MDTraj code that builds the backbone (N, CA, C; nanometers):
import mdtraj as md
import numpy as np

residues = "MET PRO PRO TRP ASN LEU LEU ASP LEU ASP THR ALA LEU ARG ALA CYS TRP ALA ALA ASP THR CYS SER PRO ASP ASP ILE THR HIS ILE ALA TRP THR PRO ASP ASN PRO ALA TRP GLY HIS CYS ASP ILE THR ALA LEU ILE VAL HIS ASP LEU PHE GLY GLY ASP LEU VAL VAL GLY ASP VAL HIS GLN ASP GLY ASP PRO GLN GLY TYR HIS TRP TRP ASN ARG LEU PRO SER GLY VAL GLU LEU ASP LEU THR ARG GLU GLN PHE VAL ARG GLY GLU VAL VAL SER GLY ALA ARG VAL VAL THR ARG PRO PRO GLY PRO LEU PRO ARG ARG TRP GLU GLU TYR LEU LEU LEU ARG ALA ARG VAL THR GLU ARG LEU GLY PRO LEU PRO GLU PRO ALA".split()
xyz = np.array([
    [-4.0281, 2.9167, 6.5246],
    [-4.1749, 3.0244, 6.5059],
    [-4.2028, 3.0047, 6.3754],
    [-4.3312, 3.0307, 6.3615],
    [-4.4235, 3.0123, 6.1847],
    [-4.4118, 3.1768, 6.1732],
    [-4.4591, 3.1725, 6.0303],
    [-4.4657, 3.2774, 5.9733],
    [-4.6126, 3.3418, 6.0077],
    [-4.5875, 3.4590, 5.9966],
    [-4.7314, 3.5283, 6.0537],
    [-4.7766, 3.5720, 5.9648],
    [-4.8936, 3.6072, 5.9293],
    [-4.9517, 3.7267, 5.7865],
    [-5.0635, 3.8095, 5.8782],
    [-5.0786, 3.9052, 5.8400],
    [-5.1898, 3.9903, 5.8935],
    [-5.3529, 3.9479, 5.8685],
    [-5.3869, 3.8994, 5.8113],
    [-5.5092, 3.7722, 5.7616],
    [-5.5209, 3.6925, 5.9190],
    [-5.4233, 3.6022, 5.9258],
    [-5.4441, 3.5332, 6.0392],
    [-5.4116, 3.6139, 6.1579],
    [-5.3398, 3.6952, 6.2154],
    [-5.3441, 3.8438, 6.3077],
    [-5.4664, 3.8551, 6.2929],
    [-5.5389, 3.9278, 6.1845],
    [-5.6292, 3.9845, 6.2576],
    [-5.7725, 3.8983, 6.3003],
    [-5.7881, 3.7791, 6.1626],
    [-5.9080, 3.6889, 6.2395],
    [-5.8822, 3.6237, 6.4261],
    [-5.7268, 3.6358, 6.4622],
    [-5.7488, 3.5626, 6.5914],
    [-5.7425, 3.6893, 6.6682],
    [-5.7151, 3.8396, 6.6302],
    [-5.7699, 3.9166, 6.7225],
    [-5.9040, 3.9559, 6.7640],
    [-5.9918, 3.9399, 6.6347],
    [-6.1177, 3.9621, 6.6313],
    [-6.1870, 3.8464, 6.7341],
    [-6.1421, 3.7188, 6.7132],
    [-6.2006, 3.6017, 6.7860],
    [-6.1995, 3.5985, 6.9079],
    [-6.0813, 3.7065, 6.9328],
    [-6.0136, 3.7267, 7.1100],
    [-6.0608, 3.8257, 7.1890],
    [-6.0877, 3.9716, 7.1301],
    [-6.1590, 4.0334, 7.2153],
    [-6.3062, 4.0413, 7.2699],
    [-6.2966, 4.0789, 7.3666],
    [-6.3905, 4.0812, 7.4359],
    [-6.4213, 4.1590, 7.5664],
    [-6.5329, 4.1710, 7.6345],
    [-6.5360, 4.2887, 7.7475],
    [-6.4127, 4.2808, 7.8315],
    [-6.3929, 4.1377, 7.8431],
    [-6.2425, 4.1297, 7.9979],
    [-6.1159, 4.1665, 7.9111],
    [-6.1441, 4.2412, 7.7801],
    [-6.0119, 4.2701, 7.7393],
    [-6.0323, 4.4184, 7.6975],
    [-6.1655, 4.4620, 7.6780],
    [-6.1558, 4.5909, 7.6626],
    [-6.1308, 4.7331, 7.7722],
    [-6.0840, 4.8244, 7.7382],
    [-6.0217, 4.9227, 7.7840],
    [-6.1386, 4.9767, 7.8865],
    [-6.1224, 4.9771, 8.0041],
    [-6.1881, 5.0418, 8.1134],
    [-6.2358, 5.1525, 8.1236],
    [-6.1845, 5.2237, 8.0808],
    [-6.1844, 5.3710, 8.0096],
    [-6.3104, 5.3903, 7.9460],
    [-6.2976, 5.2972, 7.8210],
    [-6.4108, 5.2609, 7.7539],
    [-6.5431, 5.2345, 7.8226],
    [-6.5524, 5.1054, 7.8298],
    [-6.6544, 5.0636, 7.9395],
    [-6.7321, 5.1643, 8.0308],
    [-6.7113, 5.2308, 8.0453],
    [-6.7564, 5.3468, 8.1682],
    [-6.8007, 5.4595, 8.0854],
    [-6.8465, 5.4439, 7.9474],
    [-6.8741, 5.5344, 7.8382],
    [-7.0084, 5.4675, 7.7656],
    [-6.9284, 5.3650, 7.6963],
    [-7.0148, 5.2609, 7.5786],
    [-6.9663, 5.1468, 7.6213],
    [-7.0575, 5.0628, 7.6615],
    [-7.0360, 4.8994, 7.6998],
    [-6.9802, 4.8308, 7.5896],
    [-6.9036, 4.7427, 7.5953],
    [-6.8398, 4.6614, 7.4714],
    [-6.9663, 4.5331, 7.4605],
    [-6.9476, 4.5002, 7.3316],
    [-7.0488, 4.4036, 7.2771],
    [-6.9969, 4.3035, 7.1499],
    [-7.0649, 4.2672, 7.1436],
    [-6.9600, 4.1709, 7.0523],
    [-7.0423, 4.2081, 6.9001],
    [-7.1338, 4.3391, 6.8511],
    [-7.1752, 4.3980, 6.7741],
    [-7.0388, 4.4983, 6.7316],
    [-6.9558, 4.5358, 6.8020],
    [-6.8349, 4.6502, 6.7536],
    [-6.7519, 4.5857, 6.8956],
    [-6.6736, 4.4622, 6.8606],
    [-6.5572, 4.3883, 6.8974],
    [-6.4529, 4.4839, 6.8999],
    [-6.3922, 4.5354, 6.8045],
    [-6.3099, 4.6459, 6.8453],
    [-6.2796, 4.7320, 6.9259],
    [-6.3659, 4.7439, 6.9594],
    [-6.4591, 4.8734, 7.0847],
    [-6.3549, 4.8302, 7.1803],
    [-6.2722, 4.9556, 7.1777],
    [-6.1646, 4.9354, 7.3559],
    [-6.0400, 4.8739, 7.3369],
    [-6.0086, 4.8507, 7.2054],
    [-5.8989, 4.7340, 7.2291],
    [-5.7737, 4.8127, 7.1324],
    [-5.7627, 4.9034, 7.0827],
    [-5.6744, 5.0075, 7.0214],
    [-5.5255, 4.9784, 7.0754],
    [-5.5550, 5.0175, 7.1848],
    [-5.4379, 4.9844, 7.2418],
    [-5.3246, 4.8619, 7.2638],
    [-5.4203, 4.7659, 7.3200],
    [-5.3212, 4.6404, 7.3254],
    [-5.3306, 4.6176, 7.2208],
    [-5.4221, 4.5900, 7.1038],
    [-5.3960, 4.5543, 6.9327],
    [-5.3051, 4.5741, 6.9199],
    [-5.2652, 4.7533, 6.8815],
    [-5.1400, 4.7711, 6.8451],
    [-5.0011, 4.7098, 6.8748],
    [-5.0281, 4.7407, 7.0401],
    [-4.9071, 4.6617, 7.1022],
    [-4.8724, 4.5268, 7.0450],
    [-4.9924, 4.4059, 6.9736],
    [-4.9334, 4.3110, 6.9911],
    [-4.9360, 4.3002, 6.8380],
    [-4.9745, 4.3565, 6.7414],
    [-4.8811, 4.3915, 6.6270],
    [-4.7761, 4.4071, 6.6015],
    [-4.6811, 4.5331, 6.7151],
    [-4.5929, 4.5680, 6.7058],
    [-4.4926, 4.4534, 6.7950],
    [-4.5720, 4.3482, 6.8444],
    [-4.5004, 4.2579, 6.9077],
    [-4.4287, 4.1706, 6.7619],
    [-4.5409, 4.1302, 6.6700],
    [-4.5057, 4.0751, 6.5872],
    [-4.4318, 4.1299, 6.4539],
    [-4.4966, 4.2460, 6.4392],
    [-4.4190, 4.3009, 6.3021],
    [-4.2936, 4.4443, 6.2954],
    [-4.3494, 4.4802, 6.4406],
    [-4.2276, 4.5924, 6.4602],
    [-4.2736, 4.7354, 6.4126],
    [-4.2019, 4.8348, 6.4119],
    [-4.2901, 4.9390, 6.3222],
    [-4.2704, 5.0283, 6.4394],
    [-4.3702, 5.1553, 6.4072],
    [-4.3699, 5.1954, 6.5218],
    [-4.5469, 5.2205, 6.5742],
    [-4.5669, 5.2669, 6.6798],
    [-4.6584, 5.3016, 6.7663],
    [-4.7143, 5.4078, 6.7122],
    [-4.8833, 5.4692, 6.6468],
    [-4.9041, 5.5967, 6.6309],
    [-5.0187, 5.6161, 6.7321],
    [-5.0467, 5.7146, 6.7703],
    [-5.1369, 5.7535, 6.8761],
    [-5.2024, 5.9340, 6.8018],
    [-5.3191, 5.9016, 6.8008],
    [-5.4022, 5.9794, 6.7582],
    [-5.5053, 6.0514, 6.8804],
    [-5.5752, 6.1686, 6.8477],
    [-5.6571, 6.2183, 6.9562],
    [-5.8017, 6.2115, 6.9122],
    [-5.8832, 6.1446, 6.9665],
    [-6.0336, 6.1324, 6.9458],
    [-6.1347, 6.2042, 6.9789],
    [-6.1903, 6.2680, 6.8569],
    [-6.2938, 6.3992, 6.9383],
    [-6.4193, 6.3461, 6.8546],
    [-6.5409, 6.4106, 6.9108],
    [-6.6283, 6.3779, 6.8816],
    [-6.7464, 6.5127, 6.8991],
    [-6.7847, 6.5899, 6.8216],
    [-6.8740, 6.6918, 6.8035],
    [-6.7419, 6.7899, 6.8557],
    [-6.6648, 6.8072, 6.8136],
    [-6.5427, 6.8398, 6.9230],
    [-6.4846, 6.8281, 7.0552],
    [-6.5528, 6.7755, 7.1135],
    [-6.5375, 6.7268, 7.2531],
    [-6.4254, 6.5848, 7.2213],
    [-6.2961, 6.5824, 7.3275],
    [-6.2296, 6.5332, 7.3393],
    [-6.2767, 6.3688, 7.4025],
    [-6.2554, 6.2695, 7.3417],
    [-6.3276, 6.1292, 7.3980],
    [-6.1521, 6.0761, 7.4021],
    [-6.0671, 6.0700, 7.4063],
    [-5.9499, 5.9896, 7.4348],
    [-5.8138, 5.9919, 7.3687],
    [-5.7850, 5.8593, 7.3462],
    [-5.7048, 5.8494, 7.2349],
    [-5.7259, 5.7253, 7.1389],
    [-5.6305, 5.7279, 7.0347],
    [-5.6717, 5.5820, 6.9456],
    [-5.4929, 5.5195, 6.9219],
    [-5.5250, 5.4303, 6.9471],
    [-5.3464, 5.3520, 6.8758],
    [-5.3716, 5.2431, 6.7452],
    [-5.2334, 5.2677, 6.6340],
    [-5.2480, 5.2005, 6.5186],
    [-5.1374, 5.1620, 6.4760],
    [-5.0674, 5.1116, 6.4097],
    [-4.9493, 5.0398, 6.3803],
    [-4.8784, 5.1283, 6.2648],
    [-4.7193, 5.1409, 6.2555],
    [-4.6984, 5.1984, 6.1222],
    [-4.5799, 5.0917, 6.1055],
    [-4.5874, 5.0000, 6.0250],
    [-4.5242, 4.8780, 5.9749],
    [-4.3957, 4.9370, 5.9093],
    [-4.2603, 4.8593, 5.9310],
    [-4.1711, 4.9027, 5.8638],
    [-4.1791, 4.9352, 5.7111],
    [-4.2409, 4.8723, 5.6649],
    [-4.2621, 4.9063, 5.5075],
    [-4.3174, 5.0863, 5.4949],
    [-4.3562, 5.1114, 5.6193],
    [-4.4029, 5.2644, 5.6158],
    [-4.5741, 5.2684, 5.5909],
    [-4.6410, 5.1074, 5.5554],
    [-4.7793, 5.0900, 5.5834],
    [-4.8949, 5.1233, 5.6754],
    [-4.9587, 5.1843, 5.7415],
    [-5.0489, 5.2449, 5.8640],
    [-5.1284, 5.1085, 5.8217],
    [-5.1317, 5.0326, 5.9847],
    [-5.2358, 4.9528, 5.9681],
    [-5.3175, 5.0018, 6.0990],
    [-5.4288, 4.9964, 6.0330],
    [-5.5571, 5.0350, 6.1979],
    [-5.6165, 4.8936, 6.2236],
    [-5.6018, 4.8281, 6.3122],
    [-5.7247, 4.6784, 6.2692],
    [-5.8423, 4.7491, 6.3761],
    [-5.8401, 4.8673, 6.4269],
    [-5.9578, 4.8636, 6.5248],
    [-6.0231, 4.9839, 6.4890],
    [-5.9754, 5.0661, 6.3706],
    [-6.0482, 5.1338, 6.3212],
    [-6.2269, 5.1510, 6.2809],
    [-6.2592, 5.0254, 6.3334],
    [-6.4422, 5.0386, 6.2896],
    [-6.4789, 5.0432, 6.3979],
    [-6.3919, 5.0343, 6.4839],
    [-6.4469, 5.0663, 6.6434],
    [-6.5619, 5.2314, 6.6516],
    [-6.5413, 5.2659, 6.5370],
    [-6.5617, 5.4274, 6.5763],
    [-6.6488, 5.4175, 6.4552],
    [-6.7972, 5.4255, 6.5491],
    [-6.9797, 5.4301, 6.4381],
    [-7.0456, 5.5585, 6.4728],
    [-6.9678, 5.6225, 6.5751],
    [-7.1018, 5.7508, 6.5875],
    [-7.0084, 5.8690, 6.5595],
    [-6.9172, 5.8797, 6.4765],
    [-6.9009, 5.9718, 6.4180],
    [-6.7716, 6.0498, 6.4639],
    [-6.6973, 5.9808, 6.5064],
    [-6.5454, 6.0166, 6.5910],
    [-6.4237, 6.0612, 6.4728],
    [-6.3849, 6.1197, 6.5063],
    [-6.2641, 6.1998, 6.4519],
    [-6.1409, 6.1660, 6.5099],
    [-6.0806, 6.1469, 6.4575],
    [-5.9148, 6.0999, 6.5009],
    [-5.8421, 6.1877, 6.4321],
    [-5.7584, 6.2886, 6.4837],
    [-5.6213, 6.3430, 6.4357],
    [-5.5195, 6.3517, 6.5318],
    [-5.4243, 6.4462, 6.4661],
    [-5.3055, 6.4530, 6.5734],
    [-5.2398, 6.3278, 6.5698],
    [-5.1827, 6.2673, 6.4810],
    [-5.1403, 6.1450, 6.4604],
    [-4.9661, 6.1636, 6.5066],
    [-4.9175, 6.1056, 6.6055],
    [-4.7978, 6.1178, 6.6540],
    [-4.7241, 6.0048, 6.6568],
    [-4.6223, 5.9368, 6.6506],
    [-4.5278, 5.8249, 6.6763],
    [-4.5020, 5.8383, 6.8362],
    [-4.5076, 5.7025, 6.8991],
    [-4.5281, 5.7298, 7.0493],
    [-4.4171, 5.5919, 7.0887],
    [-4.3197, 5.6046, 7.1588],
    [-4.2158, 5.5249, 7.1603],
    [-4.2934, 5.4293, 7.3203],
    [-4.2852, 5.2384, 7.2762],
    [-4.2971, 5.1836, 7.3664],
    [-4.2440, 5.1962, 7.4548],
    [-4.3509, 5.1970, 7.5840],
    [-4.2408, 5.1738, 7.7364],
    [-4.2057, 5.0310, 7.7496],
    [-4.0451, 5.0404, 7.7907],
    [-4.0144, 4.9323, 7.8103],
    [-4.0538, 4.7977, 7.9548],
    [-4.0385, 4.6913, 7.9454],
    [-4.1670, 4.6475, 8.0601],
    [-4.2619, 4.6179, 8.0879],
    [-4.3492, 4.5940, 8.2007],
    [-4.4534, 4.5778, 8.1791],
    [-4.5380, 4.7333, 8.1324],
    [-4.6562, 4.7464, 8.0728],
    [-4.7121, 4.8432, 8.0513],
    [-4.7966, 4.9113, 8.1953],
    [-4.7457, 5.0555, 8.2009],
    [-4.8087, 5.1053, 8.3299],
    [-4.9582, 5.0722, 8.3249],
    [-5.0551, 5.0752, 8.2318],
    [-5.1721, 5.0293, 8.2884],
    [-5.2450, 4.9255, 8.1442],
    [-5.3010, 4.8380, 8.2055],
    [-5.3336, 4.7285, 8.0730],
    [-5.3209, 4.6304, 8.0699],
    [-5.2007, 4.6098, 8.1608],
    [-5.1236, 4.5044, 8.1479],
    [-5.1676, 4.3819, 8.1789],
    [-5.2810, 4.3374, 8.2537],
    [-5.3001, 4.2639, 8.2206],
    [-5.4290, 4.1937, 8.1344],
    [-5.5164, 4.2916, 8.0963],
    [-5.5611, 4.3098, 7.9799],
    [-5.4864, 4.2440, 7.8325],
    [-5.3589, 4.3105, 7.8155],
    [-5.2599, 4.3002, 7.7175],
    [-5.2502, 4.1477, 7.7179],
    [-5.1669, 4.1181, 7.8567],
    [-5.1668, 3.9778, 7.8603],
    [-5.2466, 3.8696, 7.8257],
    [-5.3612, 3.9262, 7.8655],
    [-5.4720, 3.8180, 7.8245],
    [-5.5075, 3.7974, 7.7074],
    [-5.5218, 3.9289, 7.6162],
    [-5.5405, 3.9091, 7.5025],
    [-5.4118, 3.8556, 7.4034],
    [-5.3005, 3.8886, 7.4109],
    [-5.1522, 3.8026, 7.3790],
    [-5.1829, 3.6390, 7.4288],
    [-5.2118, 3.6059, 7.5142],
    [-5.2570, 3.4291, 7.5801],
    [-5.3724, 3.3828, 7.4948],
    [-5.4696, 3.4741, 7.4765],
    [-5.6106, 3.4428, 7.3764],
    [-5.5257, 3.4452, 7.2249],
    [-5.4353, 3.5147, 7.1537],
    [-5.3969, 3.5283, 7.0325],
    [-5.3014, 3.3804, 7.0208],
    [-5.2172, 3.3661, 7.1164],
    [-5.1212, 3.2871, 7.1126],
    [-5.1998, 3.0882, 7.1059],
    [-5.2510, 3.1185, 7.2056],
    [-5.3890, 2.9619, 7.1702],
    [-5.4192, 2.9525, 6.9883],
    [-5.4044, 3.0762, 6.9092],
    [-5.5121, 3.0512, 6.8440],
    [-5.4121, 3.0507, 6.6931],
    [-5.2411, 3.1214, 6.7191],
    [-5.1667, 3.1277, 6.6022],
    [-5.0555, 3.0918, 6.6732],
    [-4.9984, 3.0142, 6.7655],
    [-4.8763, 2.9477, 6.8148],
    [-4.8533, 3.0591, 6.9212],
    [-4.6693, 3.0449, 6.9850],
    [-4.5986, 3.1172, 7.0072],
    [-4.6033, 3.2823, 6.9293],
    [-4.5853, 3.3646, 7.0310],
    [-4.5916, 3.4895, 6.9714],
    [-4.4186, 3.5375, 7.0315],
    [-4.3723, 3.6124, 6.9710],
    [-4.2136, 3.6936, 6.9894],
    [-4.2542, 3.7810, 7.1189],
    [-4.1354, 3.7902, 7.1702],
    [-4.1491, 3.8615, 7.3127],
    [-4.1671, 4.0031, 7.2450],
    [-4.2195, 4.0757, 7.3623],
    [-4.2263, 4.1949, 7.2934],
    [-4.1282, 4.3323, 7.2807],
    [-4.1001, 4.4055, 7.1831],
    [-3.9682, 4.4342, 7.1611],
    [-3.9111, 4.5403, 7.2786],
])
top = md.Topology()
chain = top.add_chain()
for i, resn in enumerate(residues, 1):
    res = top.add_residue(resn, chain, resSeq=i)
    for name in ("N", "CA", "C"):
        top.add_atom(name, md.element.get_by_symbol(name[0]), res)
traj = md.Trajectory(xyz[None], top)
């Protein structure tokens, strides 16, 4: 298995995010565009980072002007460093709060499984085979 580094992973993810891997929940509010490629990709991006580097999955609540807007996912690496490869998606004054560690569900994800597999396949094309999910 090749050595993984965050720069290669970040570059691959940015090249692979697209409308067909964006969360359908997010598309109903604001459409995905190449101008904001991270939009709607936090959950499946965090899972792919977890596949490669392990650590914790972290989820926070997203609010805009005090109104709930959903959830945001990112990673806490085994070293304790928090890594959020999709944070820049928030360009309209959204605030993320209430961070908490969540357990990754075993087996196929209850939602977004197809998008996760599609993004994972695209990243694999760029980086080579990825480790199986933990």
